[in-house]
RODOPA-798888 format. One line per field, with one value per residue (C-alpha): x, y, z; residue in one letter. Coordinates in steps of 0.5 Angstrom, whole numbers. Layout:
BEGIN
x <- (X, ...)
y <- (Y, ...)
z <- (Z, ...)
residu <- (A, ...)
END
This chain:
BEGIN
x <- (-21, -24, -29, -24, -20, -26, -28, -20, -21, -28, -24, -18, -23, -27, -20, -18, -25, -24, -17, -20, -26, -21, -16, -22, -25, -19, -17, -24, -24, -17, -19, -25, -21, -16, -21, -25, -18, -17, -19, -25, -22, -20, -12, -10, -6, -1, -2, 2, 0, 3, 2, 7, 7, 0, -1, -7, -9, -9, -15, -14, -20, -15, -14, -20, -18, -11, -8, -5, 0, 4, 11, 14, 12, 7, 10, 7, 0, -6, -8, -13, -15, -16, -20, -19, -18, -17, -12, -7, -1, 6, 11, 17, 19, 24, 31, 29, 22, 18, 14, 11, 10, 3, -1, -7, -11, -12, -5, 0, 2, -2, 2, 1, 5, 3, 6, 8, 6, -1, -1, 1, 5, 9, 15, 21, 20, 25, 28, 25, 27, 24, 21, 23, 20, 15, 15, 10, 4, 4, 10, 9, 11, 9, 6, 10, 5, 0, 6, 7, 0, 2, 8, 8, 13, 14, 16, 22, 19, 23, 25, 24, 29, 31, 31, 34, 29, 30, 33, 28, 28, 26, 23, 26, 22, 24, 23, 18, 21, 14, 12, 18, 16, 9, 12, 17, 12, 5, -1, -4, 2, 1, -6, -5, 1, -3, -9, -4, -1, -8, -10, -4, -5, -12, -10, -5, -10, -15, -10, -8, -15, -16)
y <- (88, 82, 84, 88, 81, 78, 82, 82, 74, 75, 79, 74, 68, 72, 74, 66, 64, 69, 67, 60, 61, 65, 60, 55, 59, 60, 52, 51, 56, 54, 46, 48, 52, 47, 42, 46, 47, 39, 37, 32, 29, 22, 21, 14, 10, 5, -1, -7, -15, -21, -24, -20, -14, -13, -11, -7, -7, 0, 4, 5, 5, 3, -4, -5, -13, -15, -22, -27, -32, -38, -35, -28, -27, -27, -33, -37, -39, -35, -38, -32, -25, -19, -13, -6, -5, -13, -14, -20, -22, -21, -27, -24, -21, -22, -19, -13, -12, -13, -18, -20, -27, -27, -32, -34, -41, -42, -42, -47, -49, -43, -38, -33, -28, -21, -15, -10, -4, -6, -6, -2, -4, -2, -5, -10, -16, -21, -24, -31, -36, -36, -42, -45, -43, -47, -51, -50, -55, -55, -56, -52, -58, -58, -64, -66, -69, -63, -58, -62, -61, -53, -54, -51, -54, -49, -52, -48, -45, -46, -40, -39, -40, -35, -37, -32, -30, -31, -25, -21, -21, -14, -15, -10, -7, -5, 1, 2, 6, 8, 10, 14, 18, 19, 21, 26, 29, 32, 28, 35, 36, 29, 30, 37, 34, 29, 33, 38, 32, 29, 36, 36, 29, 31, 38, 34, 28, 34, 37, 31, 30, 36)
z <- (192, 191, 186, 182, 182, 180, 174, 171, 171, 167, 162, 162, 161, 155, 152, 152, 149, 143, 142, 142, 137, 133, 132, 131, 125, 122, 122, 119, 114, 112, 111, 107, 102, 101, 100, 95, 91, 90, 83, 82, 76, 77, 78, 75, 80, 79, 82, 83, 82, 85, 78, 75, 70, 66, 59, 57, 49, 47, 46, 38, 34, 28, 31, 35, 35, 35, 34, 39, 36, 38, 37, 36, 29, 23, 21, 27, 27, 30, 37, 39, 39, 44, 44, 47, 54, 55, 60, 61, 65, 61, 62, 58, 52, 46, 46, 42, 46, 39, 42, 49, 52, 56, 59, 55, 56, 48, 46, 46, 54, 56, 53, 47, 44, 42, 38, 43, 39, 41, 48, 54, 60, 66, 69, 66, 63, 62, 56, 54, 49, 42, 40, 33, 27, 25, 19, 13, 14, 6, 2, -4, -9, -17, -20, -26, -29, -28, -30, -37, -39, -39, -43, -50, -55, -60, -67, -70, -77, -83, -86, -94, -98, -103, -111, -116, -121, -128, -132, -135, -143, -146, -153, -158, -164, -171, -173, -179, -185, -187, -180, -179, -186, -184, -177, -180, -186, -184, -186, -189, -193, -196, -198, -201, -205, -207, -209, -213, -217, -219, -221, -226, -228, -230, -234, -238, -240, -242, -246, -250, -252, -255)
residu <- (X, X, X, X, X, X, X, X, X, X, X, X, X, X, X, X, X, X, X, X, X, X, X, X, X, X, X, X, X, X, X, X, X, X, X, X, X, X, X, X, X, X, X, X, X, X, X, X, X, X, X, X, X, X, X, X, X, X, X, X, X, X, X, X, X, X, X, X, X, X, X, X, X, X, X, X, X, X, X, X, X, X, X, X, X, X, X, X, X, X, X, X, X, X, X, X, X, X, X, X, X, X, X, X, X, X, X, X, X, X, X, X, X, X, X, X, X, X, X, X, X, X, X, X, X, X, X, X, X, X, X, X, X, X, X, X, X, X, X, X, X, X, X, X, X, X, X, X, X, X, X, X, X, X, X, X, X, X, X, X, X, X, X, X, X, X, X, X, X, X, X, X, X, X, X, X, X, X, X, X, X, X, X, X, X, X, X, X, X, X, X, X, X, X, X, X, X, X, X, X, X, X, X, X, X, X, X, X, X, X)
END
């Protein structure tokens, strides 16, 4: 009886050991499968900073370098530049969000403005007061003395007066009667008549001598 109880205990222990080993194997296999499915690529994370919102220059080959200005507009002076992936702490923005105020040691008061389309940032920025528009450092004035040298005075040209021409006198020619006769009687006929007349006169003279 004791021996039979001992063998039953051994069988029970074996079953419990097999169950534990099976559960352990299943757990190890499950952990290995899950870890194999995790992607190896780096997943970007958003980190906060005590300084505030951070702007980063976009990776745009068309704009590898962007300008920083003393105010929110191209009419303000250029105070520096930033390159691709360079970061800066943002302090505010304009009302429309077109320009962002950042910390920049080279700017007036340690600040500068950057065009928002050139940077990326995450977070809300307060609207800040826009500085006054700077006055032009050079006033565009014209020196009157210098300008007078290039002024050309055109004298009016007097138009020619029209003089009535003298009436044209057309000479008149008298008609010569002989020329009219000559024009009306053919010259051959005149010669023939003269020859006949001369022949008659000759015959008449010869008859008188006989």
